[in-house]
Steps between C-alpha positions, in 0.01 A plus 500: 500500500627847405452751783654799330651576163697822484595627156583858586822668580503500877757704689758439647539169308488665162755763598755240567420324171515824293841587659644183347347559152770601249257598231259785497168397660281734294511309169390177683215674679383673177526159322279338758242780464507474120513123494835494308810438713846612386708229331717290725500486878586755759860515608579488875801614703678236702487518876224582732292799604325588827224750568425622852187718566536806722174567682364814657439542872172339592499260209298273443212628724521878451809622315618849584513726200717806425827399657799647301707229316875553450654299212797734461752244623360212293759402230386557143621369166500191286509183708434677826196468726160610370231674705158394363251763621168372622354723781684823423400845374628853479353741759419870442861590561630241249631267768473124450270369777322177606148459341422139582590205706749328274727797421799374302628167366879513527628252243870395449688237296791284587707205378289274724208528749732590793664775299170637373354491853803688640477760229133558560536531873815723451290728282221516762761656741511798265124566503329702776149583596335529840341167613658302218489130565562176296541129525853384570452140382455556124703244309589290804281203394688471171834504683421197716 
């Protein structure tokens, strides 16, 4: 008996998958929508990727909104960590602030799961917002 069949891009799972994709995702999505996929198969980077969700104070019951988010220390550039925005917005002063429970998905790649996990949690140390919390066990099951 099938209880549930998910055929959507769920986060944070998709964020880790997309980080490993070497090809541009857009032609594949457009191809699915048009019913004509690009020739060949998507190419994938070797290694692993880990995504850790940073949640707002009060999440999941009643997330606090409007806390300023500081990403200035987060490294940027090809191959570095990626901050996938979920519950963020710009306030009236142009500051990036929390706007939902699941605020950011910090995603990093590495040669293996341990390296990707270390890179993701290392990147999290560079992100700041009041009340930020996150799970500290992401990727552990795969390393056992």
